Every structure is written in C-alpha cells, then in structure tokens.
C-alpha positions as CSV (number, residue, x, y, z in Angstrom):
1,M,97.8,101.9,128.1
2,A,96.2,99.6,125.2
3,D,97.6,99.9,121.8
4,E,95.1,102.1,119.7
5,T,96.6,101.4,116.3
6,G,95.2,97.7,116.1
7,P,91.8,98.4,115.8
8,K,92.6,101.3,113.3
9,V,94.5,98.8,111.0
10,D,92.0,95.9,111.5
11,K,88.8,97.9,110.8
12,P,89.8,101.3,109.4
13,A,86.5,102.1,108.1
14,E,85.2,102.1,111.7
15,H,87.9,104.6,112.7
16,F,88.3,106.9,109.6
17,E,85.7,108.6,107.5
18,L,88.0,108.4,104.3
19,P,90.9,106.4,103.2
20,K,93.0,109.5,102.8
21,D,92.5,110.0,106.6
22,V,94.5,107.0,107.2
23,V,97.5,108.5,105.5
24,K,97.1,111.6,107.6
25,D,97.2,109.8,110.9
26,G,100.4,110.3,112.8
27,K,100.2,107.6,115.2
28,L,100.2,104.9,112.5
29,S,103.6,103.9,111.0
30,E,103.9,103.5,107.2
31,Q,103.4,99.8,107.5
32,E,100.2,100.2,109.6
33,K,98.8,102.5,107.1
34,K,99.7,100.2,104.3
35,D,98.0,97.5,106.2
36,A,94.9,99.4,107.0
37,L,94.5,100.6,103.3
38,D,94.9,97.0,102.3
39,T,92.2,95.9,104.7
40,W,90.0,98.9,103.3
41,E,90.6,97.9,99.8
42,Q,90.0,94.3,100.2
43,D,86.8,95.0,102.2
44,A,85.6,97.4,99.5
45,R,86.4,95.0,96.8
46,Q,84.4,92.1,98.9
47,L,81.3,94.4,99.5
48,L,81.1,95.4,95.6
49,T,81.5,91.8,94.6
50,A,78.8,90.7,97.0
51,S,76.5,93.5,95.9
52,N,77.1,92.7,92.4
53,E,76.0,89.1,92.8
54,G,73.0,90.2,94.7
55,M,74.3,88.9,98.1
56,P,74.8,92.0,100.4
57,G,74.1,91.1,104.0
58,P,71.4,92.8,106.1
59,Q,73.8,95.4,107.2
60,E,75.7,95.8,104.1
61,R,73.7,98.2,102.3
62,V,75.6,99.3,99.4
63,E,75.4,103.1,98.9
64,R,76.5,105.3,96.1
65,R,79.4,106.6,98.1
66,D,80.7,103.1,98.9
67,T,81.4,102.5,95.1
68,H,84.0,105.3,95.4
69,R,85.7,104.0,98.5
70,L,87.7,101.6,96.5
71,D,88.9,104.4,94.2
72,E,89.7,106.5,97.4
73,G,91.7,103.7,99.0
74,V,93.7,103.2,95.8
75,K,94.5,107.1,95.6
76,A,95.5,107.0,99.5
77,K,97.7,104.0,98.9
78,E,99.6,105.9,96.0
79,K,100.2,108.8,98.3
80,I,102.2,106.4,100.5
81,G,104.0,104.8,97.5
82,E,102.1,101.6,97.5
83,T,100.3,100.0,94.6
84,P,96.8,98.5,94.9
85,N,96.2,94.8,95.4
86,P,95.4,93.3,92.0
87,K,91.7,92.5,91.4
88,P,91.0,88.8,92.0
89,S,90.3,86.8,88.6
90,H,87.1,85.0,88.5
C-alpha cells in the first residue's frame, strides 16, 4: 500500500478544504502536520505576492477566500504549537 501522507504534506490545499483540517487529520504525525502547514503558508504567501505584483498565473486566480488562507494557516499552526514562518523581507 502506498503512503498516503506524502501528497497531503506536499500539496495540502489539494487534499484539505481548510488548514485546520490538516490539524484534525489522524493519519498525519505532528511533524507531517507542521510540514503541511508550512507548505500551505508558503504557497499562500507566494500566491499573494504574485497577485500583488500583478503576476498570477492563468490558473492562479486569486479569490477573496484565498486572502484568508494565510491567516487560517497561521491559526492552525498555533493549534499544534508552531509559529508562522516569518514574512520574507523585500
């Protein structure tokens, strides 16, 4: 049987509706949850940065709900005792 956790960690937005759903997943270890939320946070930051610079890709339409994903990810990380990644300086 193939390991199902890898894709959940590598592309969490494809497997979970909300970041808090990562925290609730009983099949992921604490480290896998942290890694998945780190990935989600990084992806959200990159999408918002690209959007702010007027460069979203053709399939990267930024919707209003997307701007809240970063905040949801930060809150989910806090639930497992993690801190958000610092915003990269420009």
